[in-house]
N, CA and C atoms of all chains as a GROMACS GRO file, in nm:
protein
  645
    1MET      N    1   6.263   7.806   7.541
    1MET     CA    2   6.244   7.894   7.657
    1MET      C    3   6.283   8.037   7.618
    2LYS      N    4   6.205   8.131   7.669
    2LYS     CA    5   6.234   8.271   7.641
    2LYS      C    6   6.304   8.337   7.759
    3PHE      N    7   6.391   8.430   7.726
    3PHE     CA    8   6.455   8.514   7.829
    3PHE      C    9   6.430   8.659   7.796
    4PHE      N   10   6.417   8.737   7.902
    4PHE     CA   11   6.392   8.880   7.886
    4PHE      C   12   6.504   8.957   7.956
    5VAL      N   13   6.558   9.055   7.884
    5VAL     CA   14   6.682   9.117   7.929
    5VAL      C   15   6.671   9.269   7.916
    6ARG      N   16   6.727   9.337   8.012
    6ARG     CA   17   6.743   9.481   8.005
    6ARG      C   18   6.891   9.508   7.979
    7VAL      N   19   6.922   9.577   7.869
    7VAL     CA   20   7.060   9.607   7.832
    7VAL      C   21   7.073   9.755   7.798
    8GLU      N   22   7.145   9.826   7.879
    8GLU     CA   23   7.165   9.970   7.856
    8GLU      C   24   7.032  10.040   7.829
    9GLY      N   25   6.933  10.006   7.907
    9GLY     CA   26   6.803  10.072   7.896
    9GLY      C   27   6.711  10.014   7.790
   10ARG      N   28   6.764   9.922   7.709
   10ARG     CA   29   6.681   9.859   7.606
   10ARG      C   30   6.623   9.729   7.657
   11LEU      N   31   6.503   9.696   7.610
   11LEU     CA   32   6.437   9.573   7.649
   11LEU      C   33   6.441   9.475   7.532
   12ILE      N   34   6.500   9.360   7.556
   12ILE     CA   35   6.519   9.260   7.451
   12ILE      C   36   6.467   9.126   7.497
   13SER      N   37   6.402   9.054   7.407
   13SER     CA   38   6.362   8.916   7.437
   13SER      C   39   6.440   8.820   7.350
   14TYR      N   40   6.477   8.706   7.406
   14TYR     CA   41   6.553   8.605   7.333
   14TYR      C   42   6.480   8.471   7.343
   15GLN      N   43   6.494   8.393   7.238
   15GLN     CA   44   6.435   8.260   7.235
   15GLN      C   45   6.536   8.164   7.172
   16GLY      N   46   6.549   8.046   7.226
   16GLY     CA   47   6.634   7.944   7.165
   16GLY      C   48   6.778   7.951   7.207
   17MET      N   49   6.811   8.038   7.303
   17MET     CA   50   6.948   8.045   7.355
   17MET      C   51   6.942   8.032   7.506
   18SER      N   52   7.046   7.973   7.564
   18SER     CA   53   7.051   7.961   7.709
   18SER      C   54   7.092   8.094   7.771
   19GLU      N   55   7.072   8.106   7.901
   19GLU     CA   56   7.112   8.228   7.971
   19GLU      C   57   7.263   8.247   7.960
   20GLU      N   58   7.338   8.138   7.969
   20GLU     CA   59   7.484   8.148   7.958
   20GLU      C   60   7.526   8.195   7.820
   21THR      N   61   7.459   8.146   7.717
   21THR     CA   62   7.491   8.188   7.581
   21THR      C   63   7.461   8.336   7.561
   22ILE      N   64   7.351   8.381   7.613
   22ILE     CA   65   7.314   8.525   7.602
   22ILE      C   66   7.419   8.611   7.670
   23ILE      N   67   7.458   8.570   7.789
   23ILE     CA   68   7.557   8.647   7.866
   23ILE      C   69   7.689   8.653   7.787
   24ALA      N   70   7.732   8.537   7.735
   24ALA     CA   71   7.860   8.533   7.662
   24ALA      C   72   7.853   8.619   7.536
   25MET      N   73   7.742   8.610   7.466
   25MET     CA   74   7.727   8.688   7.340
   25MET      C   75   7.731   8.839   7.369
   26LEU      N   76   7.659   8.881   7.471
   26LEU     CA   77   7.653   9.026   7.499
   26LEU      C   78   7.784   9.074   7.562
   27THR      N   79   7.847   8.990   7.639
   27THR     CA   80   7.976   9.028   7.699
   27THR      C   81   8.079   9.058   7.591
   28GLU      N   82   8.076   8.977   7.483
   28GLU     CA   83   8.169   9.001   7.372
   28GLU      C   84   8.146   9.138   7.310
   29GLN      N   85   8.025   9.190   7.323
   29GLN     CA   86   7.992   9.322   7.267
   29GLN      C   87   8.010   9.433   7.371
   30GLY      N   88   8.062   9.396   7.487
   30GLY     CA   89   8.084   9.495   7.591
   30GLY      C   90   7.956   9.533   7.663
   31LEU      N   91   7.857   9.446   7.658
   31LEU     CA   92   7.727   9.475   7.720
   31LEU      C   93   7.704   9.385   7.840
   32VAL      N   94   7.636   9.439   7.940
   32VAL     CA   95   7.605   9.362   8.060
   32VAL      C   96   7.453   9.346   8.072
   33PRO      N   97   7.403   9.225   8.050
   33PRO     CA   98   7.258   9.206   8.053
   33PRO      C   99   7.206   9.193   8.196
   34GLU      N  100   7.087   9.242   8.216
   34GLU     CA  101   7.016   9.222   8.343
   34GLU      C  102   6.890   9.142   8.310
   35PHE      N  103   6.883   9.020   8.360
   35PHE     CA  104   6.769   8.935   8.329
   35PHE      C  105   6.648   8.974   8.415
   36ILE      N  106   6.534   8.983   8.350
   36ILE     CA  107   6.411   9.019   8.420
   36ILE      C  108   6.303   8.917   8.381
   37ASP      N  109   6.197   8.909   8.462
   37ASP     CA  110   6.090   8.813   8.429
   37ASP      C  111   5.996   8.874   8.325
   38GLU      N  112   5.913   8.789   8.268
   38GLU     CA  113   5.827   8.833   8.158
   38GLU      C  114   5.730   8.942   8.202
   39ALA      N  115   5.678   8.930   8.325
   39ALA     CA  116   5.581   9.030   8.372
   39ALA      C  117   5.647   9.168   8.380
   40THR      N  118   5.769   9.171   8.429
   40THR     CA  119   5.842   9.298   8.439
   40THR      C  120   5.870   9.354   8.300
   41TYR      N  121   5.912   9.265   8.211
   41TYR     CA  122   5.939   9.305   8.071
   41TYR      C  123   5.816   9.369   8.008
   42LEU      N  124   5.702   9.300   8.021
   42LEU     CA  125   5.580   9.352   7.958
   42LEU      C  126   5.535   9.482   8.022
   43ALA      N  127   5.548   9.491   8.155
   43ALA     CA  128   5.508   9.613   8.223
   43ALA      C  129   5.596   9.732   8.183
   44GLU      N  130   5.725   9.708   8.175
   44GLU     CA  131   5.817   9.818   8.137
   44GLU      C  132   5.795   9.858   7.991
   45LEU      N  133   5.770   9.758   7.908
   45LEU     CA  134   5.744   9.788   7.767
   45LEU      C  135   5.617   9.869   7.750
   46ALA      N  136   5.516   9.829   7.825
   46ALA     CA  137   5.388   9.901   7.818
   46ALA      C  138   5.406  10.048   7.864
   47ALA      N  139   5.485  10.064   7.967
   47ALA     CA  140   5.509  10.201   8.019
   47ALA      C  141   5.584  10.284   7.914
   48LEU      N  142   5.679  10.223   7.845
   48LEU     CA  143   5.754  10.296   7.742
   48LEU      C  144   5.663  10.334   7.624
   49GLU      N  145   5.575  10.243   7.586
   49GLU     CA  146   5.487  10.269   7.472
   49GLU      C  147   5.384  10.377   7.504
   50ILE      N  148   5.348  10.390   7.631
   50ILE     CA  149   5.254  10.497   7.672
   50ILE      C  150   5.318  10.631   7.651
   51LYS      N  151   5.450  10.640   7.676
   51LYS     CA  152   5.519  10.766   7.659
   51LYS      C  153   5.518  10.807   7.512
   52MET      N  154   6.177   6.722   6.818
   52MET     CA  155   6.112   6.692   6.692
   52MET      C  156   6.136   6.544   6.660
   53SER      N  157   6.031   6.476   6.624
   53SER     CA  158   6.045   6.336   6.586
   53SER      C  159   6.052   6.322   6.436
   54LEU      N  160   6.124   6.229   6.392
   54LEU     CA  161   6.139   6.207   6.248
   54LEU      C  162   6.093   6.066   6.217
   55ILE      N  163   5.991   6.056   6.137
   55ILE     CA  164   5.941   5.926   6.100
   55ILE      C  165   5.936   5.917   5.948
   56LEU      N  166   6.007   5.824   5.894
   56LEU     CA  167   6.000   5.800   5.751
   56LEU      C  168   5.905   5.684   5.726
   57ASP      N  169   5.806   5.712   5.647
   57ASP     CA  170   5.704   5.610   5.622
   57ASP      C  171   5.711   5.569   5.477
   58GLY      N  172   5.760   5.453   5.450
   58GLY     CA  173   5.770   5.405   5.313
   58GLY      C  174   5.654   5.315   5.277
   59THR      N  175   5.585   5.356   5.174
   59THR     CA  176   5.472   5.273   5.130
   59THR      C  177   5.491   5.242   4.983
   60ALA      N  178   5.514   5.118   4.954
   60ALA     CA  179   5.540   5.080   4.816
   60ALA      C  180   5.410   5.073   4.738
   61GLY      N  181   5.407   5.144   4.629
   61GLY     CA  182   5.290   5.135   4.543
   61GLY      C  183   5.303   5.018   4.448
   62VAL      N  184   5.196   4.985   4.386
   62VAL     CA  185   5.198   4.871   4.295
   62VAL      C  186   5.282   4.904   4.171
   63THR      N  187   5.265   5.031   4.125
   63THR     CA  188   5.337   5.069   4.003
   63THR      C  189   5.437   5.181   4.023
   64GLY      N  190   5.433   5.249   4.138
   64GLY     CA  191   5.520   5.365   4.159
   64GLY      C  192   5.620   5.340   4.270
   65PRO      N  193   5.709   5.440   4.294
   65PRO     CA  194   5.809   5.426   4.401
   65PRO      C  195   5.746   5.446   4.539
   66ALA      N  196   5.820   5.414   4.641
   66ALA     CA  197   5.773   5.434   4.778
   66ALA      C  198   5.756   5.584   4.807
   67THR      N  199   5.660   5.620   4.890
   67THR     CA  200   5.638   5.757   4.932
   67THR      C  201   5.693   5.773   5.073
   68LYS      N  202   5.777   5.877   5.092
   68LYS     CA  203   5.834   5.898   5.224
   68LYS      C  204   5.795   6.037   5.272
   69VAL      N  205   5.756   6.047   5.398
   69VAL     CA  206   5.714   6.173   5.455
   69VAL      C  207   5.788   6.198   5.586
   70ILE      N  208   5.806   6.324   5.621
   70ILE     CA  209   5.864   6.362   5.749
   70ILE      C  210   5.752   6.420   5.834
   71VAL      N  211   5.731   6.361   5.947
   71VAL     CA  212   5.624   6.405   6.036
   71VAL      C  213   5.674   6.520   6.122
   72GLY      N  214   5.601   6.631   6.124
   72GLY     CA  215   5.638   6.744   6.209
   72GLY      C  216   5.567   6.740   6.341
   73THR      N  217   5.603   6.834   6.426
   73THR     CA  218   5.538   6.841   6.556
   73THR      C  219   5.390   6.878   6.537
   74THR      N  220   5.307   6.833   6.626
   74THR     CA  221   5.165   6.867   6.619
   74THR      C  222   5.121   6.945   6.742
   75THR      N  223   5.220   7.007   6.807
   75THR     CA  224   5.185   7.094   6.920
   75THR      C  225   5.281   7.212   6.922
   76ASN      N  226   5.266   7.299   7.021
   76ASN     CA  227   5.344   7.425   7.023
   76ASN      C  228   5.472   7.411   7.103
   77ASP      N  229   5.550   7.310   7.072
   77ASP     CA  230   5.678   7.292   7.137
   77ASP      C  231   5.792   7.343   7.049
   78SER      N  232   5.914   7.325   7.091
   78SER     CA  233   6.028   7.372   7.014
   78SER      C  234   6.123   7.256   6.985
   79ALA      N  235   6.189   7.263   6.871
   79ALA     CA  236   6.286   7.160   6.836
   79ALA      C  237   6.405   7.164   6.933
   80THR      N  238   6.460   7.050   6.963
   80THR     CA  239   6.575   7.040   7.050
   80THR      C  240   6.696   7.105   6.983
   81ALA      N  241   6.781   7.168   7.064
   81ALA     CA  242   6.902   7.231   7.010
   81ALA      C  243   6.983   7.126   6.934
   82GLY      N  244   7.028   7.165   6.815
   82GLY     CA  245   7.108   7.075   6.732
   82GLY      C  246   7.025   6.995   6.634
   83TYR      N  247   6.893   6.998   6.649
   83TYR     CA  248   6.807   6.922   6.558
   83TYR      C  249   6.747   7.017   6.452
   84VAL      N  250   6.715   6.956   6.338
   84VAL     CA  251   6.645   7.031   6.234
   84VAL      C  252   6.519   7.094   6.294
   85GLY      N  253   6.498   7.221   6.264
   85GLY     CA  254   6.383   7.290   6.318
   85GLY      C  255   6.416   7.380   6.437
   86GLU      N  256   6.538   7.367   6.492
   86GLU     CA  257   6.577   7.454   6.604
   86GLU      C  258   6.558   7.600   6.567
   87TYR      N  259   6.507   7.678   6.660
   87TYR     CA  260   6.473   7.817   6.632
   87TYR      C  261   6.541   7.909   6.733
   88VAL      N  262   6.600   8.017   6.681
   88VAL     CA  263   6.668   8.115   6.767
   88VAL      C  264   6.619   8.254   6.726
   89GLU      N  265   6.591   8.336   6.824
   89GLU     CA  266   6.535   8.468   6.794
   89GLU      C  267   6.582   8.571   6.896
   90GLY      N  268   6.599   8.694   6.848
   90GLY     CA  269   6.623   8.809   6.935
   90GLY      C  270   6.536   8.924   6.888
   91VAL      N  271   6.469   8.990   6.983
   91VAL     CA  272   6.377   9.098   6.949
   91VAL      C  273   6.406   9.221   7.033
   92LEU      N  274   6.431   9.331   6.965
   92LEU     CA  275   6.435   9.462   7.032
   92LEU      C  276   6.301   9.528   7.002
   93ALA      N  277   6.219   9.538   7.103
   93ALA     CA  278   6.080   9.581   7.083
   93ALA      C  279   6.072   9.727   7.041
   94ALA      N  280   5.964   9.758   6.969
   94ALA     CA  281   5.944   9.894   6.919
   94ALA      C  282   5.941   9.994   7.035
   95GLY      N  283   5.880   9.953   7.144
   95GLY     CA  284   5.870  10.044   7.258
   95GLY      C  285   6.003  10.074   7.321
   96SER      N  286   6.102   9.994   7.288
   96SER     CA  287   6.236  10.009   7.347
   96SER      C  288   6.338  10.039   7.238
   97ALA      N  289   6.292  10.103   7.132
   97ALA     CA  290   6.381  10.133   7.018
   97ALA      C  291   6.502  10.214   7.062
   98THR      N  292   6.614  10.191   6.990
   98THR     CA  293   6.739  10.254   7.027
   98THR      C  294   6.774  10.368   6.931
   99ALA      N  295   6.842  10.468   6.981
   99ALA     CA  296   6.877  10.586   6.901
   99ALA      C  297   6.981  10.549   6.797
  100LEU      N  298   6.960  10.598   6.674
  100LEU     CA  299   7.053  10.574   6.565
  100LEU      C  300   7.135  10.700   6.539
  101THR      N  301   7.256  10.678   6.491
  101THR     CA  302   7.342  10.789   6.443
  101THR      C  303   7.339  10.790   6.293
  102THR      N  304   7.322  10.906   6.235
  102THR     CA  305   7.305  10.914   6.090
  102THR      C  306   7.423  10.853   6.013
  103ALA      N  307   7.390  10.778   5.909
  103ALA     CA  308   7.488  10.717   5.817
  103ALA      C  309   7.588  10.629   5.892
  104THR      N  310   7.543  10.561   5.996
  104THR     CA  311   7.632  10.477   6.075
  104THR      C  312   7.563  10.343   6.098
  105PRO      N  313   7.615  10.235   6.041
  105PRO     CA  314   7.556  10.103   6.065
  105PRO      C  315   7.558  10.070   6.215
  106GLN      N  316   7.449  10.022   6.263
  106GLN     CA  317   7.437  10.000   6.407
  106GLN      C  318   7.365   9.871   6.435
  107THR      N  319   7.416   9.793   6.530
  107THR     CA  320   7.350   9.671   6.571
  107THR      C  321   7.228   9.703   6.657
  108LEU      N  322   7.116   9.640   6.623
  108LEU     CA  323   6.996   9.657   6.703
  108LEU      C  324   6.981   9.543   6.804
  109VAL      N  325   7.009   9.421   6.756
  109VAL     CA  326   6.997   9.304   6.842
  109VAL      C  327   7.077   9.191   6.776
  110SER      N  328   7.117   9.090   6.852
  110SER     CA  329   7.199   8.983   6.795
  110SER      C  330   7.154   8.847   6.847
  111ILE      N  331   7.198   8.743   6.778
  111ILE     CA  332   7.172   8.607   6.822
  111ILE      C  333   7.300   8.525   6.806
  112SER      N  334   7.312   8.421   6.884
  112SER     CA  335   7.426   8.332   6.876
  112SER      C  336   7.383   8.201   6.812
  113LEU      N  337   7.453   8.163   6.703
  113LEU     CA  338   7.417   8.041   6.630
  113LEU      C  339   7.531   7.940   6.643
  114THR      N  340   7.495   7.816   6.673
  114THR     CA  341   7.595   7.711   6.678
  114THR      C  342   7.623   7.661   6.537
  115ALA      N  343   7.725   7.576   6.523
  115ALA     CA  344   7.763   7.527   6.392
  115ALA      C  345   7.647   7.459   6.322
  116GLY      N  346   7.636   7.481   6.192
  116GLY     CA  347   7.530   7.418   6.116
  116GLY      C  348   7.481   7.503   6.002
  117ASP      N  349   7.368   7.463   5.948
  117ASP     CA  350   7.313   7.527   5.828
  117ASP      C  351   7.182   7.596   5.868
  118TRP      N  352   7.183   7.729   5.862
  118TRP     CA  353   7.070   7.808   5.913
  118TRP      C  354   7.011   7.896   5.804
  119ASP      N  355   6.882   7.919   5.813
  119ASP     CA  356   6.817   8.026   5.739
  119ASP      C  357   6.794   8.141   5.836
  120VAL      N  358   6.846   8.258   5.802
  120VAL     CA  359   6.840   8.373   5.891
  120VAL      C  360   6.761   8.484   5.821
  121THR      N  361   6.673   8.548   5.895
  121THR     CA  362   6.595   8.658   5.840
  121THR      C  363   6.563   8.757   5.953
  122GLY      N  364   6.483   8.856   5.922
  122GLY     CA  365   6.448   8.951   6.025
  122GLY      C  366   6.370   9.069   5.972
  123MET      N  367   6.347   9.165   6.057
  123MET     CA  368   6.284   9.290   6.016
  123MET      C  369   6.348   9.404   6.093
  124VAL      N  370   6.354   9.520   6.026
  124VAL     CA  371   6.405   9.641   6.089
  124VAL      C  372   6.297   9.749   6.082
  125GLY      N  373   6.271   9.811   6.192
  125GLY     CA  374   6.174   9.920   6.195
  125GLY      C  375   6.244  10.048   6.242
  126VAL      N  376   6.193  10.160   6.195
  126VAL     CA  377   6.247  10.287   6.241
  126VAL      C  378   6.132  10.376   6.289
  127GLN      N  379   6.164  10.460   6.382
  127GLN     CA  380   6.069  10.560   6.430
  127GLN      C  381   6.127  10.696   6.391
  128PRO      N  382   6.086  10.747   6.276
  128PRO     CA  383   6.149  10.867   6.222
  128PRO      C  384   6.111  10.993   6.297
  129ASN      N  385   6.205  11.086   6.297
  129ASN     CA  386   6.176  11.220   6.346
  129ASN      C  387   6.094  11.293   6.239
  130PRO      N  388   5.976  11.346   6.270
  130PRO     CA  389   5.894  11.411   6.169
  130PRO      C  390   5.963  11.528   6.100
  131ALA      N  391   6.063  11.583   6.165
  131ALA     CA  392   6.131  11.698   6.106
  131ALA      C  393   6.245  11.659   6.012
  132ALA      N  394   6.273  11.531   6.003
  132ALA     CA  395   6.390  11.486   5.928
  132ALA      C  396   6.354  11.445   5.784
  133THR      N  397   6.455  11.450   5.698
  133THR     CA  398   6.442  11.386   5.568
  133THR      C  399   6.545  11.274   5.564
  134TYR      N  400   6.512  11.168   5.490
  134TYR     CA  401   6.594  11.048   5.492
  134TYR      C  402   6.655  11.023   5.354
  135SER      N  403   6.787  11.008   5.350
  135SER     CA  404   6.853  10.974   5.224
  135SER      C  405   6.838  10.825   5.194
  136TYR      N  406   6.850  10.747   5.297
  136TYR     CA  407   6.830  10.602   5.283
  136TYR      C  408   6.813  10.540   5.420
  137THR      N  409   6.755  10.423   5.420
  137THR     CA  410   6.749  10.340   5.542
  137THR      C  411   6.768  10.196   5.498
  138ILE      N  412   6.872  10.132   5.549
  138ILE     CA  413   6.909   9.997   5.510
  138ILE      C  414   6.898   9.903   5.630
  139GLY      N  415   6.851   9.783   5.603
  139GLY     CA  416   6.850   9.679   5.705
  139GLY      C  417   6.915   9.553   5.651
  140CYS      N  418   6.984   9.478   5.735
  140CYS     CA  419   7.041   9.350   5.692
  140CYS      C  420   7.082   9.268   5.814
  141VAL      N  421   7.112   9.142   5.791
  141VAL     CA  422   7.176   9.061   5.894
  141VAL      C  423   7.322   9.052   5.859
  142SER      N  424   7.408   9.046   5.960
  142SER     CA  425   7.551   9.053   5.934
  142SER      C  426   7.628   8.971   6.038
  143PRO      N  427   7.742   8.912   5.998
  143PRO     CA  428   7.824   8.841   6.095
  143PRO      C  429   7.917   8.934   6.173
  144THR      N  430   7.909   9.065   6.146
  144THR     CA  431   8.000   9.161   6.209
  144THR      C  432   7.921   9.269   6.281
  145ASN      N  433   7.960   9.294   6.406
  145ASN     CA  434   7.891   9.394   6.490
  145ASN      C  435   7.899   9.533   6.428
  146ASN      N  436   7.787   9.603   6.427
  146ASN     CA  437   7.782   9.742   6.379
  146ASN      C  438   7.834   9.759   6.237
  147THR      N  439   7.815   9.658   6.153
  147THR     CA  440   7.868   9.662   6.016
  147THR      C  441   7.768   9.599   5.920
  148LEU      N  442   7.744   9.666   5.808
  148LEU     CA  443   7.659   9.606   5.707
  148LEU      C  444   7.726   9.483   5.649
  149ASN      N  445   7.647   9.387   5.611
  149ASN     CA  446   7.700   9.266   5.551
  149ASN      C  447   7.748   9.300   5.411
  150SER      N  448   7.881   9.305   5.394
  150SER     CA  449   7.937   9.350   5.267
  150SER      C  450   7.986   9.235   5.181
  151LEU      N  451   7.965   9.114   5.223
  151LEU     CA  452   8.005   9.001   5.140
  151LEU      C  453   7.931   9.010   5.006
  152GLN      N  454   8.009   9.000   4.900
  152GLN     CA  455   7.952   9.023   4.768
  152GLN      C  456   7.830   8.938   4.743
  153THR      N  457   7.837   8.813   4.787
  153THR     CA  458   7.724   8.725   4.760
  153THR      C  459   7.603   8.757   4.844
  154ASN      N  460   7.622   8.843   4.942
  154ASN     CA  461   7.510   8.874   5.030
  154ASN      C  462   7.459   9.015   5.014
  155TRP      N  463   7.507   9.087   4.912
  155TRP     CA  464   7.447   9.220   4.892
  155TRP      C  465   7.298   9.209   4.874
  156ALA      N  466   7.254   9.098   4.821
  156ALA     CA  467   7.112   9.079   4.802
  156ALA      C  468   7.038   9.057   4.933
  157SER      N  469   7.113   9.052   5.042
  157SER     CA  470   7.048   9.034   5.172
  157SER      C  471   6.999   9.166   5.230
  158HIS      N  472   7.038   9.276   5.167
  158HIS     CA  473   6.996   9.407   5.219
  158HIS      C  474   6.856   9.442   5.172
  159THR      N  475   6.785   9.515   5.253
  159THR     CA  476   6.661   9.577   5.211
  159THR      C  477   6.673   9.725   5.242
  160GLN      N  478   6.619   9.808   5.153
  160GLN     CA  479   6.645   9.951   5.168
  160GLN      C  480   6.525  10.036   5.132
  161PHE      N  481   6.502  10.139   5.214
  161PHE     CA  482   6.412  10.248   5.175
  161PHE      C  483   6.498  10.351   5.102
  162PRO      N  484   6.469  10.385   4.979
  162PRO     CA  485   6.544  10.493   4.914
  162PRO      C  486   6.500  10.630   4.966
  163ALA      N  487   6.569  10.731   4.920
  163ALA     CA  488   6.538  10.867   4.963
  163ALA      C  489   6.391  10.899   4.938
  164GLY      N  490   6.330  10.959   5.036
  164GLY     CA  491   6.191  11.001   5.021
  164GLY      C  492   6.088  10.891   5.042
  165ALA      N  493   6.137  10.769   5.062
  165ALA     CA  494   6.041  10.659   5.075
  165ALA      C  495   5.975  10.653   5.211
  166ILE      N  496   6.042  10.710   5.310
  166ILE     CA  497   5.985  10.707   5.445
  166ILE      C  498   5.894  10.827   5.463
  167SER      N  499   5.771  10.799   5.491
  167SER     CA  500   5.677  10.905   5.525
  167SER      C  501   5.684  10.927   5.674
  168THR      N  502   5.719  11.047   5.714
  168THR     CA  503   5.734  11.073   5.858
  168THR      C  504   5.600  11.082   5.928
  169THR      N  505   5.493  11.073   5.850
  169THR     CA  506   5.361  11.070   5.914
  169THR      C  507   5.315  10.928   5.935
  170THR      N  508   5.392  10.832   5.882
  170THR     CA  509   5.358  10.691   5.904
  170THR      C  510   5.432  10.639   6.025
  171ALA      N  511   5.360  10.576   6.114
  171ALA     CA  512   5.424  10.526   6.236
  171ALA      C  513   5.509  10.404   6.204
  172ASP      N  514   5.633  10.408   6.249
  172ASP     CA  515   5.721  10.292   6.249
  172ASP      C  516   5.728  10.218   6.114
  173PRO      N  517   5.776  10.281   6.008
  173PRO     CA  518   5.793  10.205   5.882
  173PRO      C  519   5.893  10.092   5.902
  174LYS      N  520   5.869   9.981   5.833
  174LYS     CA  521   5.948   9.860   5.858
  174LYS      C  522   6.001   9.800   5.729
  175LEU      N  523   6.121   9.742   5.738
  175LEU     CA  524   6.183   9.670   5.630
  175LEU      C  525   6.179   9.520   5.662
  176THR      N  526   6.129   9.441   5.570
  176THR     CA  527   6.135   9.295   5.586
  176THR      C  528   6.258   9.244   5.516
  177LEU      N  529   6.345   9.175   5.587
  177LEU     CA  530   6.472   9.131   5.530
  177LEU      C  531   6.457   8.996   5.463
  178PRO      N  532   6.519   8.977   5.347
  178PRO     CA  533   6.513   8.848   5.281
  178PRO      C  534   6.589   8.743   5.362
  179MET      N  535   6.546   8.620   5.347
  179MET     CA  536   6.614   8.510   5.415
  179MET      C  537   6.750   8.484   5.349
  180VAL      N  538   6.852   8.462   5.430
  180VAL     CA  539   6.982   8.428   5.377
  180VAL      C  540   7.030   8.297   5.440
  181ARG      N  541   7.105   8.219   5.361
  181ARG     CA  542   7.164   8.096   5.414
  181ARG      C  543   7.290   8.131   5.492
  182VAL      N  544   7.302   8.075   5.610
  182VAL     CA  545   7.422   8.094   5.692
  182VAL      C  546   7.476   7.957   5.728
  183SER      N  547   7.591   7.922   5.674
  183SER     CA  548   7.652   7.793   5.696
  183SER      C  549   7.773   7.811   5.787
  184LEU      N  550   7.769   7.752   5.905
  184LEU     CA  551   7.870   7.782   6.009
  184LEU      C  552   7.945   7.659   6.051
  185ALA      N  553   8.077   7.672   6.066
  185ALA     CA  554   8.161   7.564   6.115
  185ALA      C  555   8.179   7.573   6.267
  186SER      N  556   8.147   7.686   6.324
  186SER     CA  557   8.159   7.704   6.469
  186SER      C  558   8.057   7.809   6.514
  187THR      N  559   8.038   7.819   6.645
  187THR     CA  560   7.942   7.913   6.701
  187THR      C  561   7.976   8.057   6.657
  188THR      N  562   7.875   8.126   6.607
  188THR     CA  563   7.897   8.260   6.551
  188THR      C  564   7.778   8.350   6.590
  189THR      N  565   7.808   8.475   6.619
  189THR     CA  566   7.703   8.571   6.648
  189THR      C  567   7.659   8.638   6.519
  190TYR      N  568   7.529   8.649   6.499
  190TYR     CA  569   7.475   8.724   6.387
  190TYR      C  570   7.400   8.846   6.439
  191TYR      N  571   7.413   8.955   6.367
  191TYR     CA  572   7.364   9.085   6.413
  191TYR      C  573   7.257   9.138   6.318
  192LEU      N  574   7.158   9.202   6.375
  192LEU     CA  575   7.059   9.276   6.297
  192LEU      C  576   7.108   9.421   6.289
  193ILE      N  577   7.130   9.467   6.164
  193ILE     CA  578   7.193   9.597   6.144
  193ILE      C  579   7.095   9.695   6.077
  194CYS      N  580   7.096   9.817   6.126
  194CYS     CA  581   7.024   9.926   6.062
  194CYS      C  582   7.121  10.041   6.033
  195ASP      N  583   7.114  10.093   5.910
  195ASP     CA  584   7.197  10.206   5.872
  195ASP      C  585   7.105  10.308   5.804
  196ALA      N  586   7.084  10.421   5.868
  196ALA     CA  587   6.994  10.523   5.814
  196ALA      C  588   7.068  10.656   5.805
  197ALA      N  589   7.042  10.728   5.698
  197ALA     CA  590   7.100  10.862   5.684
  197ALA      C  591   6.987  10.963   5.690
  198PHE      N  592   6.993  11.054   5.788
  198PHE     CA  593   6.883  11.148   5.809
  198PHE      C  594   6.939  11.283   5.854
  199THR      N  595   6.858  11.383   5.838
  199THR     CA  596   6.906  11.520   5.858
  199THR      C  597   6.889  11.569   6.002
  200VAL      N  598   6.800  11.512   6.075
  200VAL     CA  599   6.774  11.556   6.211
  200VAL      C  600   6.786  11.438   6.304
  201SER      N  601   6.851  11.455   6.415
  201SER     CA  602   6.877  11.345   6.506
  201SER      C  603   6.748  11.295   6.574
  202SER      N  604   6.763  11.191   6.649
  202SER     CA  605   6.659  11.127   6.730
  202SER      C  606   6.575  11.028   6.650
  203CYS      N  607   6.629  10.976   6.542
  203CYS     CA  608   6.567  10.861   6.476
  203CYS      C  609   6.595  10.736   6.560
  204LEU      N  610   6.496  10.651   6.574
  204LEU     CA  611   6.512  10.531   6.656
  204LEU      C  612   6.496  10.405   6.571
  205GLY      N  613   6.560  10.297   6.611
  205GLY     CA  614   6.550  10.172   6.541
  205GLY      C  615   6.514  10.056   6.633
  206PHE      N  616   6.446   9.957   6.576
  206PHE     CA  617   6.411   9.836   6.651
  206PHE      C  618   6.400   9.721   6.551
  207GLY      N  619   6.376   9.600   6.601
  207GLY     CA  620   6.362   9.490   6.506
  207GLY      C  621   6.377   9.352   6.564
  208ARG      N  622   6.376   9.257   6.473
  208ARG     CA  623   6.385   9.115   6.511
  208ARG      C  624   6.482   9.046   6.418
  209ILE      N  625   6.564   8.955   6.470
  209ILE     CA  626   6.645   8.865   6.391
  209ILE      C  627   6.612   8.724   6.435
  210SER      N  628   6.594   8.634   6.339
  210SER     CA  629   6.559   8.498   6.375
  210SER      C  630   6.627   8.400   6.280
  211ALA      N  631   6.646   8.278   6.329
  211ALA     CA  632   6.714   8.176   6.250
  211ALA      C  633   6.649   8.042   6.275
  212ARG      N  634   6.646   7.960   6.168
  212ARG     CA  635   6.591   7.824   6.176
  212ARG      C  636   6.696   7.728   6.122
  213ARG      N  637   6.728   7.625   6.198
  213ARG     CA  638   6.819   7.521   6.149
  213ARG      C  639   6.744   7.437   6.047
  214VAL      N  640   6.796   7.434   5.925
  214VAL     CA  641   6.719   7.371   5.818
  214VAL      C  642   6.768   7.232   5.780
  215ARG      N  643   6.886   7.193   5.826
  215ARG     CA  644   6.928   7.055   5.800
  215ARG      C  645   7.038   7.016   5.896
   0.00000   0.00000   0.00000
């Protein structure tokens, strides 16, 4: 299963890790992930690439 | 992933054994050979780099076991900049190049002048490294670039496959 995350303005996709694992991993780095759906991820990425 | 060992005794030779892989687009169960973990920071969402400073682009969490880890690092250079070097690697330490002596060979590097600022998003393909873990460990995709003008951006992918 894939997860899509917004972290400090960056868009990241993850595969092979649970949501809890992603949260724990990023929390250790002092980061707070915001989970978004794939459609939002793709739309935001497309908007960034247009710029 | 299913594992089927098929032994067929030949008349004059030893038995032949094969491992049957998946025949569809599914994923191996966590903890099984073939498990795949990936993290991608997309090019469109590249992050700003600080010159001559190793920086984590994206990370993955690996459970105990024997993994092959690899990745790619891309940069979006400032056309006005010159580059002394650009290094990519996977590392067990946040914002730090993998300095383990046995893993120096895990680095890939553009030397000075190798980056053409007219080429869009030059990329480094990182060699696969073995990562043997006794407990859950985070692995980081690291980029370290030295450049003369700010606003260089980095992006990339780190991935791992459980191999046994």
